MDAnalysis code that builds the backbone (N, CA, C; Angstrom):
import MDAnalysis as mda
import numpy as np

u = mda.Universe.empty(330, n_residues=110, atom_resindex=np.repeat(np.arange(110), 3), trajectory=True)
u.add_TopologyAttr("name", ["N", "CA", "C"] * 110)
u.add_TopologyAttr("resid", np.arange(1, 111))
u.add_TopologyAttr("resname", ["MET", "SER", "THR", "GLN", "TYR", "ASN", "ASN", "GLU", "CYS", "ILE", "PHE", "CYS", "LYS", "ILE", "VAL", "SER", "GLY", "ALA", "ILE", "PRO", "SER", "LYS", "LYS", "ILE", "TYR", "GLU", "ASP", "GLU", "ASP", "VAL", "ILE", "ALA", "PHE", "HIS", "ASP", "ILE", "ASN", "PRO", "SER", "ALA", "LYS", "VAL", "HIS", "PHE", "LEU", "ILE", "VAL", "PRO", "LYS", "LEU", "HIS", "VAL", "GLU", "SER", "LEU", "ALA", "SER", "CYS", "GLU", "ALA", "GLU", "HIS", "GLN", "VAL", "LEU", "LEU", "GLY", "LYS", "LEU", "LEU", "LEU", "LEU", "ALA", "PRO", "LYS", "LEU", "ALA", "LYS", "GLU", "GLN", "GLY", "LEU", "ALA", "GLY", "PHE", "LYS", "THR", "LEU", "ILE", "ASN", "THR", "GLY", "ARG", "GLU", "GLY", "GLY", "GLN", "LEU", "VAL", "PHE", "HIS", "LEU", "HIS", "LEU", "HIS", "VAL", "LEU", "GLY", "GLY", "ASN"])
u.atoms.positions = np.array([
    [-10.149, 26.021, 48.781],
    [-9.834, 24.743, 48.156],
    [-8.933, 24.972, 46.942],
    [-8.007, 24.097, 46.703],
    [-7.064, 24.195, 45.593],
    [-7.635, 23.545, 44.345],
    [-7.328, 24.144, 43.217],
    [-7.630, 23.529, 41.935],
    [-6.403, 23.716, 41.052],
    [-6.340, 22.985, 39.998],
    [-5.195, 23.105, 39.105],
    [-5.217, 24.421, 38.334],
    [-6.393, 24.912, 37.966],
    [-6.496, 26.086, 37.099],
    [-7.862, 26.722, 37.292],
    [-7.895, 28.042, 37.274],
    [-9.147, 28.776, 37.385],
    [-9.239, 29.701, 36.177],
    [-10.218, 29.495, 35.318],
    [-10.356, 30.270, 34.084],
    [-10.538, 31.766, 34.308],
    [-11.001, 32.153, 35.486],
    [-11.258, 33.561, 35.784],
    [-10.057, 34.257, 36.413],
    [-9.021, 33.518, 36.776],
    [-7.894, 34.039, 37.537],
    [-6.789, 34.577, 36.622],
    [-6.412, 35.836, 36.829],
    [-5.369, 36.449, 36.000],
    [-4.024, 35.739, 36.178],
    [-3.715, 35.292, 37.397],
    [-2.444, 34.597, 37.601],
    [-2.442, 33.225, 36.942],
    [-3.576, 32.539, 36.942],
    [-3.667, 31.273, 36.212],
    [-3.455, 31.507, 34.714],
    [-3.952, 32.628, 34.209],
    [-3.760, 32.959, 32.792],
    [-2.293, 33.281, 32.507],
    [-1.592, 33.911, 33.450],
    [-0.154, 34.161, 33.300],
    [0.600, 32.833, 33.326],
    [0.249, 31.968, 34.270],
    [0.883, 30.639, 34.366],
    [0.730, 29.877, 33.049],
    [-0.445, 29.932, 32.446],
    [-0.709, 29.187, 31.207],
    [-0.088, 29.839, 29.975],
    [0.365, 31.095, 30.107],
    [0.926, 31.814, 28.966],
    [-0.100, 32.598, 28.177],
    [-1.369, 32.563, 28.596],
    [-2.423, 33.305, 27.896],
    [-2.251, 34.814, 28.057],
    [-1.641, 35.228, 29.154],
    [-1.325, 36.635, 29.391],
    [0.185, 36.720, 29.570],
    [0.855, 37.624, 28.830],
    [2.310, 37.723, 28.954],
    [2.721, 38.363, 30.282],
    [3.946, 38.056, 30.704],
    [4.504, 38.664, 31.906],
    [5.998, 38.867, 31.690],
    [6.575, 39.705, 32.537],
    [8.020, 39.934, 32.512],
    [8.629, 38.924, 33.496],
    [8.751, 37.694, 33.022],
    [9.137, 36.551, 33.843],
    [10.617, 36.614, 34.228],
    [10.889, 36.280, 35.508],
    [12.275, 36.193, 35.960],
    [12.641, 34.774, 36.398],
    [11.647, 33.912, 36.581],
    [11.922, 32.553, 37.024],
    [10.694, 31.688, 36.748],
    [10.960, 30.420, 36.433],
    [9.861, 29.456, 36.310],
    [10.410, 28.055, 36.493],
    [9.667, 27.236, 37.216],
    [9.947, 25.808, 37.302],
    [8.610, 25.086, 37.294],
    [8.598, 23.829, 37.662],
    [7.359, 23.044, 37.574],
    [6.297, 23.466, 38.584],
    [6.707, 24.176, 39.644],
    [5.767, 24.533, 40.711],
    [5.392, 26.002, 40.787],
    [6.299, 26.872, 40.382],
    [6.094, 28.311, 40.572],
    [6.555, 29.105, 39.363],
    [6.074, 30.341, 39.322],
    [6.525, 31.320, 38.337],
    [6.762, 32.620, 39.099],
    [7.762, 33.372, 38.681],
    [8.038, 34.681, 39.284],
    [8.148, 35.698, 38.160],
    [7.546, 36.859, 38.381],
    [7.544, 37.902, 37.355],
    [7.431, 39.272, 38.008],
    [7.853, 40.295, 37.269],
    [7.789, 41.662, 37.769],
    [6.343, 42.125, 37.879],
    [6.048, 42.852, 38.952],
    [4.714, 43.406, 39.170],
    [4.453, 44.490, 38.124],
    [3.256, 44.526, 37.548],
    [2.941, 45.536, 36.531],
    [2.677, 46.909, 37.140],
    [2.486, 46.959, 38.458],
    [2.263, 48.223, 39.155],
    [3.196, 48.249, 40.371],
    [4.516, 48.395, 40.135],
    [5.480, 48.239, 41.221],
    [5.352, 49.282, 42.321],
    [5.588, 48.834, 43.554],
    [5.575, 49.702, 44.728],
    [6.990, 50.001, 45.212],
    [7.990, 49.515, 44.485],
    [9.392, 49.738, 44.828],
    [10.202, 49.651, 43.539],
    [11.478, 50.037, 43.633],
    [12.350, 49.967, 42.459],
    [12.367, 48.554, 41.887],
    [12.460, 47.554, 42.764],
    [12.341, 46.149, 42.371],
    [11.109, 45.598, 43.084],
    [10.185, 45.064, 42.324],
    [8.951, 44.504, 42.887],
    [8.526, 43.363, 41.974],
    [8.673, 42.158, 42.491],
    [8.235, 41.002, 41.721],
    [7.369, 40.098, 42.591],
    [6.665, 39.208, 41.919],
    [5.758, 38.279, 42.579],
    [6.248, 36.854, 42.356],
    [6.108, 36.034, 43.379],
    [6.352, 34.604, 43.247],
    [4.993, 33.933, 43.426],
    [4.576, 33.197, 42.402],
    [3.217, 32.667, 42.328],
    [3.258, 31.156, 42.118],
    [2.583, 30.395, 42.975],
    [2.498, 28.957, 42.708],
    [1.643, 28.698, 41.467],
    [2.003, 27.701, 40.708],
    [1.207, 27.354, 39.530],
    [-0.120, 26.731, 39.935],
    [-0.141, 26.058, 41.069],
    [-1.374, 25.491, 41.608],
    [-2.261, 26.645, 42.076],
    [-3.505, 26.664, 41.659],
    [-4.411, 27.724, 42.101],
    [-4.846, 27.458, 43.544],
    [-4.362, 28.305, 44.436],
    [-4.759, 28.319, 45.844],
    [-5.218, 29.747, 46.088],
    [-6.438, 29.920, 46.571],
    [-7.025, 31.256, 46.661],
    [-6.228, 32.229, 47.520],
    [-5.759, 31.797, 48.690],
    [-5.034, 32.707, 49.581],
    [-4.260, 31.908, 50.614],
    [-3.467, 32.592, 51.412],
    [-2.742, 31.928, 52.488],
    [-3.717, 31.270, 53.461],
    [-4.862, 31.903, 53.676],
    [-5.879, 31.342, 54.575],
    [-6.479, 30.041, 54.029],
    [-6.336, 29.803, 52.738],
    [-6.846, 28.576, 52.116],
    [-5.858, 27.431, 52.177],
    [-4.634, 27.715, 52.598],
    [-3.599, 26.678, 52.623],
    [-3.846, 25.676, 53.737],
    [-3.434, 24.447, 53.467],
    [-3.549, 23.357, 54.426],
    [-2.203, 22.650, 54.501],
    [-2.124, 21.616, 55.295],
    [-0.870, 20.886, 55.479],
    [-0.279, 20.418, 54.144],
    [-1.129, 20.082, 53.193],
    [-0.653, 19.621, 51.881],
    [0.142, 20.691, 51.125],
    [0.017, 21.949, 51.530],
    [0.714, 23.052, 50.860],
    [2.024, 23.444, 51.540],
    [2.400, 22.737, 52.582],
    [3.567, 23.100, 53.373],
    [4.847, 23.181, 52.529],
    [5.101, 22.208, 51.700],
    [6.310, 22.210, 50.875],
    [6.277, 23.372, 49.879],
    [5.124, 23.606, 49.286],
    [4.984, 24.708, 48.331],
    [5.233, 26.055, 49.012],
    [4.684, 26.254, 50.207],
    [4.903, 27.498, 50.937],
    [6.382, 27.684, 51.268],
    [7.034, 26.613, 51.682],
    [8.466, 26.675, 51.948],
    [9.251, 27.042, 50.702],
    [8.852, 26.496, 49.576],
    [9.530, 26.798, 48.315],
    [9.414, 28.281, 47.978],
    [8.211, 28.857, 48.161],
    [8.027, 30.286, 47.892],
    [8.986, 31.119, 48.734],
    [9.049, 30.812, 50.023],
    [9.883, 31.594, 50.935],
    [11.370, 31.394, 50.672],
    [11.799, 30.201, 50.344],
    [13.214, 29.959, 50.068],
    [13.644, 30.538, 48.720],
    [12.726, 30.655, 47.798],
    [13.028, 31.230, 46.495],
    [13.190, 32.752, 46.576],
    [12.507, 33.391, 47.515],
    [12.535, 34.855, 47.622],
    [13.952, 35.421, 47.737],
    [14.803, 34.972, 48.677],
    [16.140, 35.568, 48.767],
    [17.022, 35.271, 47.547],
    [16.846, 34.103, 46.960],
    [17.632, 33.760, 45.764],
    [17.304, 34.713, 44.626],
    [16.011, 34.902, 44.354],
    [15.603, 35.787, 43.264],
    [15.893, 37.247, 43.596],
    [15.740, 37.632, 44.864],
    [16.052, 39.007, 45.273],
    [17.518, 39.318, 44.984],
    [18.392, 38.393, 45.325],
    [19.825, 38.584, 45.064],
    [20.081, 38.699, 43.561],
    [19.447, 37.833, 42.771],
    [19.601, 37.885, 41.311],
    [19.104, 39.207, 40.732],
    [18.144, 39.832, 41.398],
    [17.601, 41.118, 40.952],
    [18.392, 42.300, 41.521],
    [19.500, 42.013, 42.214],
    [20.384, 43.060, 42.711],
    [20.048, 43.599, 44.085],
    [19.196, 42.922, 44.822],
    [18.792, 43.404, 46.138],
    [19.663, 42.795, 47.235],
    [20.227, 43.660, 48.078],
    [20.972, 43.200, 49.248],
    [20.009, 42.938, 50.403],
    [18.930, 43.679, 50.437],
    [17.863, 43.516, 51.415],
    [16.531, 43.671, 50.711],
    [15.501, 43.145, 51.308],
    [14.188, 43.186, 50.661],
    [13.096, 42.959, 51.690],
    [11.875, 43.215, 51.272],
    [10.696, 42.967, 52.092],
    [9.825, 41.956, 51.368],
    [9.197, 41.067, 52.135],
    [8.233, 40.133, 51.553],
    [6.858, 40.435, 52.131],
    [5.846, 40.157, 51.343],
    [4.481, 40.469, 51.749],
    [3.528, 39.468, 51.116],
    [2.621, 38.942, 51.931],
    [1.520, 38.125, 51.417],
    [0.232, 38.759, 51.928],
    [-0.514, 39.384, 51.030],
    [-1.825, 39.926, 51.390],
    [-2.809, 38.757, 51.426],
    [-3.638, 38.719, 52.454],
    [-4.560, 37.597, 52.619],
    [-5.970, 38.105, 52.857],
    [-6.855, 37.797, 51.924],
    [-8.259, 38.201, 52.031],
    [-8.470, 39.656, 51.645],
    [-9.684, 39.953, 51.317],
    [-10.044, 41.318, 50.906],
    [-9.646, 42.339, 51.977],
    [-9.915, 42.005, 53.242],
    [-9.586, 42.912, 54.343],
    [-8.079, 43.043, 54.548],
    [-7.317, 42.086, 54.050],
    [-5.859, 42.117, 54.137],
    [-5.200, 42.737, 52.919],
    [-5.997, 43.297, 52.022],
    [-5.460, 43.970, 50.851],
    [-5.241, 43.079, 49.640],
    [-5.704, 41.842, 49.690],
    [-5.525, 40.947, 48.547],
    [-6.434, 41.376, 47.410],
    [-5.849, 41.592, 46.227],
    [-6.613, 42.009, 45.054],
    [-6.814, 40.867, 44.057],
    [-5.825, 39.997, 43.960],
    [-5.923, 38.831, 43.082],
    [-6.010, 37.603, 43.986],
    [-7.076, 36.857, 43.861],
    [-7.333, 35.738, 44.759],
    [-6.700, 34.450, 44.233],
    [-5.367, 34.509, 44.203],
    [-4.478, 33.395, 43.889],
    [-3.254, 33.687, 44.743],
    [-2.910, 32.789, 45.637],
    [-1.789, 32.997, 46.537],
    [-0.571, 33.530, 45.794],
    [0.061, 34.578, 46.335],
    [1.292, 35.106, 45.750],
    [2.088, 35.845, 46.802],
    [3.395, 35.820, 46.622],
    [4.338, 36.463, 47.533],
    [4.953, 37.650, 46.802],
    [4.815, 38.855, 47.389],
    [5.465, 40.041, 46.846],
    [6.871, 40.111, 47.422],
    [7.843, 40.464, 46.584],
    [9.209, 40.739, 47.031],
    [9.527, 42.144, 46.539],
    [9.880, 43.022, 47.494],
    [10.109, 44.445, 47.185],
    [11.431, 44.914, 47.760],
    [12.088, 45.818, 47.050],
    [13.324, 46.403, 47.561],
    [13.889, 47.426, 46.586],
    [14.970, 48.028, 47.027],
    [15.664, 48.955, 46.143],
    [15.418, 50.420, 46.416],
    [14.612, 50.752, 47.433],
    [14.462, 52.165, 47.805],
    [13.955, 52.284, 49.211],
])
């Protein structure tokens, strides 16, 4: 289920500004910032401001938001100097998700 904010969520704290990040993009719906533990030369996250636990928690009401995440990825990748890149959404504990707030990883550069 979606909520506007989760006090226990690190990404919600980044969205609110309570925790600093190396931000590369922000608008009314999403924020993008560099991963603090990068797995590639360029590794950033695109995170919806709306707290949605995971991709498995998404419903039809999230369709536009999901599209926005995916369409933003190539734009930001290009701005970060990437000609090609990989995207990844870990879903659920068994899928490698560590932070239970939907986020899209964008990786490239090696």
